[in-house]
C-alpha positions as CSV (number, residue, x, y, z in Angstrom):
1,M,-12.6,26.7,-16.9
2,L,-10.4,23.7,-15.1
3,K,-9.2,26.6,-12.4
4,K,-12.6,26.3,-11.6
5,Y,-13.1,22.7,-11.2
6,L,-10.2,22.7,-8.6
7,L,-12.2,25.5,-6.7
8,I,-14.8,23.5,-6.5
9,F,-13.0,20.2,-5.6
10,T,-10.9,21.6,-2.8
11,V,-14.6,23.1,-0.9
12,V,-16.5,19.5,-1.8
13,F,-14.5,16.7,-2.3
14,V,-11.1,17.4,-0.1
15,P,-12.9,17.4,3.6
16,T,-14.9,14.7,2.2
17,F,-12.2,12.5,1.3
18,F,-10.0,12.2,5.0
19,T,-12.8,12.3,7.4
20,N,-13.5,8.5,7.5
21,A,-10.6,6.6,8.5
22,Q,-10.8,2.7,6.2
23,T,-9.0,0.7,4.0
24,T,-10.5,0.5,1.3
25,I,-9.4,-0.8,-2.9
26,S,-10.0,2.2,-4.7
27,K,-10.5,2.3,-8.3
28,F,-8.1,4.6,-10.3
29,A,-5.9,4.3,-6.8
30,G,-2.8,3.9,-9.1
31,E,-3.5,5.3,-12.1
32,F,-0.8,7.8,-12.1
33,L,1.4,4.9,-12.3
34,A,-0.2,3.9,-15.7
35,I,0.2,6.8,-17.4
36,G,3.5,6.2,-19.5
37,V,6.9,7.4,-19.9
38,G,9.3,7.4,-22.9
39,G,8.4,9.1,-26.4
40,R,9.1,6.0,-28.5
41,A,6.9,3.5,-26.4
42,L,3.8,6.6,-26.0
43,G,4.2,7.1,-29.8
44,M,2.8,3.0,-29.8
45,G,0.6,3.6,-27.7
46,G,2.0,2.3,-24.6
47,A,1.9,-1.4,-26.1
48,Y,5.8,-2.1,-25.0
49,T,5.5,-4.7,-23.1
50,A,7.1,-7.4,-25.8
51,L,9.3,-4.9,-27.1
52,A,10.9,-2.8,-24.3
53,N,14.3,-2.8,-24.7
54,D,16.1,0.1,-23.3
55,V,16.0,2.1,-20.1
56,T,12.0,2.4,-19.7
57,A,11.8,-0.7,-19.4
58,G,12.3,-0.3,-15.8
59,Y,8.9,1.3,-16.3
60,Y,6.9,-1.2,-18.6
61,N,8.7,-4.4,-18.0
62,P,12.0,-5.0,-16.1
63,A,13.1,-7.9,-18.2
64,G,13.9,-5.6,-21.2
65,L,16.5,-4.6,-19.2
66,I,18.5,-7.2,-20.3
67,H,18.9,-6.3,-24.0
68,L,21.0,-2.9,-22.9
69,N,25.0,-3.2,-23.4
70,Y,25.9,0.0,-22.3
71,P,24.5,2.2,-19.9
72,Q,21.3,4.4,-20.5
73,I,20.2,8.1,-18.7
74,S,16.3,9.1,-19.8
75,I,14.3,12.3,-19.4
76,M,10.7,13.3,-20.2
77,H,8.9,16.0,-19.2
78,D,5.3,16.6,-20.3
79,E,2.5,19.1,-19.6
80,R,-1.1,18.1,-19.7
81,F,-4.2,20.5,-19.9
82,G,-3.1,24.0,-20.2
83,N,-0.2,23.5,-18.1
84,L,-2.0,22.8,-15.2
85,V,-0.6,19.4,-14.9
86,N,3.2,18.8,-14.4
87,Y,4.6,15.2,-15.1
88,D,8.6,14.2,-15.2
89,Y,10.6,11.5,-15.6
90,A,13.9,9.8,-15.2
91,A,15.7,7.4,-15.4
92,V,19.1,5.2,-15.3
93,A,20.0,1.7,-16.0
94,I,23.5,0.1,-15.7
95,P,25.0,-3.3,-16.9
96,Y,26.1,-5.8,-14.4
97,G,28.5,-8.9,-15.3
98,T,27.1,-11.0,-18.4
99,D,23.7,-11.4,-17.5
100,M,22.0,-8.7,-15.1
101,T,21.3,-5.1,-14.8
102,F,20.3,-2.9,-12.8
103,G,17.7,-0.2,-13.0
104,L,16.2,3.2,-11.0
105,S,13.3,5.4,-12.2
106,I,11.6,8.4,-10.9
107,M,8.9,9.7,-11.6
108,R,6.7,13.3,-10.7
109,L,2.9,14.4,-11.3
110,G,1.8,17.4,-10.0
111,V,-0.4,20.2,-9.8
112,D,0.7,23.3,-8.0
113,G,-1.1,26.3,-6.9
114,I,-3.9,25.0,-6.1
115,P,-6.7,27.3,-4.6
116,D,-7.4,26.0,-1.0
117,T,-10.9,27.9,-0.3
118,R,-11.5,25.8,2.8
119,N,-11.4,28.9,4.7
120,A,-12.9,31.5,2.9
121,L,-16.6,30.6,2.8
122,I,-18.2,33.0,5.0
123,D,-22.0,34.4,5.4
124,A,-23.3,37.9,4.8
125,N,-22.2,38.2,8.3
126,G,-18.7,37.4,8.0
127,D,-19.1,34.0,9.8
128,G,-17.8,31.0,8.4
129,I,-20.3,29.1,7.5
130,L,-19.4,26.0,5.2
131,D,-22.6,26.1,2.7
132,I,-21.5,26.4,-0.6
133,T,-25.0,26.2,-2.0
134,Q,-26.0,30.1,0.3
135,D,-22.6,31.4,1.2
136,R,-19.7,33.3,-0.6
137,L,-15.9,33.6,-1.0
138,D,-13.9,36.1,0.9
139,Y,-10.9,35.7,-1.9
140,S,-8.3,37.5,1.0
141,R,-8.8,34.4,2.5
142,I,-8.0,32.1,-0.5
143,T,-4.3,30.3,-0.2
144,E,-2.3,27.6,-2.8
145,F,-1.7,24.5,-2.6
146,S,-0.1,21.7,-4.4
147,N,-0.6,18.1,-5.3
148,Q,2.0,15.8,-5.9
149,D,2.8,11.7,-6.8
150,W,5.7,10.8,-6.5
151,A,6.8,7.2,-7.5
152,V,10.7,5.3,-7.1
153,Y,11.4,2.5,-9.4
154,L,14.2,0.1,-7.9
155,S,14.2,-2.8,-11.0
156,F,16.5,-5.8,-11.7
157,A,16.8,-8.2,-14.7
158,K,18.5,-11.0,-15.4
159,R,18.9,-13.1,-18.8
160,H,18.2,-16.9,-17.8
161,T,18.7,-17.9,-21.5
162,S,19.7,-16.6,-24.7
163,N,16.1,-15.7,-25.6
164,F,14.3,-15.8,-22.2
165,S,14.7,-13.2,-19.5
166,Y,13.0,-12.3,-16.1
167,G,12.7,-8.9,-14.2
168,A,11.2,-6.9,-11.0
169,S,10.9,-3.8,-9.2
170,V,10.1,-2.5,-6.2
171,K,8.4,0.8,-6.0
172,I,8.0,3.1,-3.6
173,I,4.7,5.5,-3.7
174,R,5.4,9.3,-1.9
175,R,1.6,11.0,-2.5
176,S,0.6,14.9,-0.9
177,L,-2.2,16.4,-1.1
178,A,-2.2,19.9,0.8
179,E,-1.3,18.9,4.4
180,F,-2.1,15.2,4.0
181,S,0.6,13.0,2.6
182,A,0.4,9.1,1.9
183,T,3.4,6.4,1.6
184,G,3.5,3.2,-0.1
185,I,5.2,0.2,-1.3
186,G,4.3,-2.4,-4.5
187,F,6.4,-4.9,-6.4
188,D,6.3,-5.3,-10.2
189,I,7.7,-8.6,-11.9
190,G,7.9,-9.2,-15.7
191,A,9.4,-11.8,-18.2
192,Q,10.5,-11.5,-22.6
193,Y,10.6,-14.4,-24.9
194,S,11.3,-14.6,-28.4
195,P,11.4,-18.0,-29.7
196,S,12.9,-16.2,-32.8
197,E,14.5,-13.1,-34.2
198,N,11.8,-11.3,-34.9
199,I,8.8,-12.5,-32.5
200,F,8.8,-11.3,-29.2
201,L,6.5,-12.3,-26.1
202,G,5.9,-10.2,-22.9
203,A,4.3,-10.4,-19.4
204,T,3.8,-8.1,-16.9
205,I,2.2,-8.3,-12.9
206,Q,1.9,-5.1,-11.8
207,D,1.0,-4.4,-8.3
208,V,1.5,-8.3,-7.7
209,T,0.9,-8.4,-3.9
210,T,-1.8,-5.5,-4.6
211,T,0.1,-2.1,-3.2
212,L,-1.0,-0.2,0.1
213,V,-0.8,3.3,0.0
214,A,-1.6,4.6,3.8
215,W,-2.7,8.6,4.5
216,S,-1.0,10.0,7.0
217,T,-5.5,10.6,8.0
218,G,-5.5,6.9,8.9
219,R,-7.3,5.7,5.2
220,N,-5.2,3.0,3.7
221,E,-6.0,2.4,-0.6
222,L,-5.1,-0.4,-2.4
223,I,-4.0,-0.9,-5.7
224,S,-5.0,-3.9,-7.1
225,P,-2.7,-6.2,-10.3
226,T,-2.4,-5.2,-12.8
227,V,-1.7,-8.2,-15.9
228,K,0.2,-7.2,-19.2
229,I,0.4,-9.5,-22.0
230,G,2.0,-8.5,-25.2
231,G,3.5,-9.5,-28.5
232,G,5.1,-7.7,-31.5
233,Y,6.7,-9.1,-34.9
234,R,9.2,-7.4,-37.1
235,F,9.4,-7.5,-41.0
236,E,11.6,-6.0,-43.4
237,L,9.7,-3.0,-45.5
238,F,11.3,-1.0,-48.1
239,G,14.6,-0.9,-46.7
240,G,13.9,-0.7,-42.8
241,T,11.7,-2.7,-40.6
242,L,8.0,-2.8,-39.6
243,T,7.0,-3.9,-35.8
244,P,2.9,-4.5,-35.0
245,V,2.3,-4.7,-31.1
246,L,-0.2,-5.4,-29.3
247,D,-1.2,-5.1,-25.6
248,I,-3.8,-6.7,-23.2
249,A,-4.5,-5.3,-19.7
250,I,-6.3,-7.3,-17.7
251,R,-7.7,-5.1,-14.2
252,F,-9.7,-6.4,-11.4
253,E,-11.7,-2.9,-10.5
254,S,-14.7,-3.3,-12.0
255,R,-13.6,-0.5,-14.7
256,N,-17.0,-1.6,-16.2
257,F,-18.0,0.7,-19.3
258,A,-14.3,3.0,-18.8
259,S,-12.6,-0.2,-20.3
260,N,-12.6,-2.3,-23.3
261,F,-14.2,-5.1,-22.2
262,N,-15.3,-6.3,-19.0
263,L,-16.9,-8.9,-17.1
264,G,-18.1,-9.1,-13.4
265,P,-15.0,-7.0,-11.7
266,I,-12.6,-8.4,-14.3
267,S,-11.7,-5.7,-17.3
268,A,-9.5,-5.8,-20.4
269,D,-7.9,-2.2,-22.2
270,L,-6.3,-2.9,-25.6
271,Q,-3.1,-1.1,-26.5
272,E,-2.1,-1.2,-30.2
273,G,0.7,0.0,-31.8
274,F,3.2,0.1,-35.1
275,E,6.7,1.7,-35.6
276,Y,8.7,1.9,-38.9
277,N,12.4,1.9,-38.4
278,Y,15.0,3.0,-41.3
279,K,18.2,1.7,-40.8
280,N,17.8,2.5,-37.0
281,V,18.2,5.4,-37.8
282,F,15.0,7.4,-38.2
283,A,11.9,6.0,-36.9
284,I,7.4,6.8,-37.3
285,R,5.2,5.5,-35.2
286,I,1.1,5.0,-34.5
287,G,-0.8,4.0,-31.5
288,Y,-4.2,3.6,-30.0
289,N,-3.8,3.5,-26.2
290,D,-6.1,2.1,-23.0
291,I,-7.6,5.5,-22.8
292,K,-8.8,5.4,-26.2
293,Q,-6.7,7.7,-27.8
294,F,-5.0,7.6,-30.7
295,T,-0.9,8.3,-30.9
296,I,1.5,9.6,-33.1
297,G,5.5,9.9,-32.6
298,A,8.4,9.9,-34.6
299,G,12.3,9.1,-33.8
300,I,15.7,10.0,-34.7
301,K,18.9,8.3,-33.3
302,L,21.7,10.0,-33.3
303,P,25.7,9.3,-32.0
304,K,24.9,8.4,-28.3
305,L,21.9,9.9,-28.3
306,S,18.0,9.7,-29.1
307,I,15.4,12.1,-29.1
308,D,11.9,10.4,-29.6
309,Y,8.4,12.7,-29.8
310,S,4.7,11.5,-28.9
311,F,1.6,13.4,-29.9
312,A,-2.0,12.7,-28.0
313,R,-5.2,14.2,-28.4
314,F,-7.6,14.0,-25.7
315,N,-11.1,15.0,-27.2
316,D,-12.0,15.2,-31.0
317,S,-14.9,17.4,-29.8
318,Q,-14.1,21.3,-30.9
319,D,-16.1,22.8,-28.4
320,E,-14.9,20.5,-25.5
321,R,-11.3,19.2,-26.6
322,L,-8.3,19.7,-24.0
323,P,-4.9,21.3,-24.8
324,D,-3.0,18.2,-26.7
325,T,-0.5,16.7,-25.3
326,H,3.5,16.8,-26.8
327,R,6.1,14.8,-25.2
328,I,9.6,14.3,-25.8
329,S,12.2,12.3,-24.2
330,L,16.1,12.1,-24.5
331,T,18.1,8.5,-24.0
332,L,21.8,9.1,-23.9
333,T,23.3,5.5,-24.1
334,L,27.2,5.6,-23.0
335,E,28.7,3.9,-26.2
336,E,32.1,3.3,-25.4
337,L,34.5,0.7,-24.7
338,K,34.9,1.1,-21.0
339,F,31.3,0.9,-20.4
340,L,30.5,-2.1,-23.0
341,R,28.7,-5.8,-20.9
342,D,30.8,-8.1,-19.7
343,G,31.6,-10.7,-22.7
344,V,29.7,-8.9,-25.1
345,K,32.1,-8.7,-28.5
């Protein structure tokens, strides 16, 4: 069924999309940037703005990179829709001096082997008449192409006081669809504040200057800013700690009924999650993300290595349900004295 939809897409929508050169604020234009990274955060529904304290903070909230005292490396692979969509993520973060951290994150979302039928529609006489309602396909003339979305984040975090930090990311976007391509650049800013040891607050503005994605056809897409505000509270329970977290994502794209709440062009989506961590060795997580999915996850911390898993289901209908999504991420922390942040004892 999905292959059929991809076939129709190339016949109808690909030529139409690239015929008109224009600049437009495109709803969902930056949606591939909102998928999320890291098994820990995704297990909690992506509610990670306030809690981000590892290498994935370069994506969620760059201010959270300041919590790293050792260099960290993380990788994740995700296959969706029966392996049709491949999503990969890799990141590294390095503490610098006593109060700064730098990070690099790379993401790729790809759909390979898409049938290109633009030159395969023929009529009974073999002429290339492009009328999908009357003509037929010459399968020998069908080729394939890929749809790839790349994003590279260069991140920086600075500790201002012992309980307040701020950060920023510059992200470079590269997109391709068949012979067409696009390049964009955007900026994210973020901050975190902990008024006490167990309370976490955070905020980010993604695409703060409105991100421009310029296609080779002359079409320009604008990605509107997204404001995220989050909070969390940690308390002891049964020998471990329980941390409920909540994020609110505010967008300005007139998403209307595709969102949890809307008022004119402004929409808001909630992301909620819980993490129970037992002695910093094993964790279980549940969440609800901004596309109305329940998520679950678990994590185990080994010496220098953390393994995190998350699960999400796309549809509750047995007749129409898409394949479930399983995501595993690995995070390596170089916990050696020679890599320890300056000033940490």
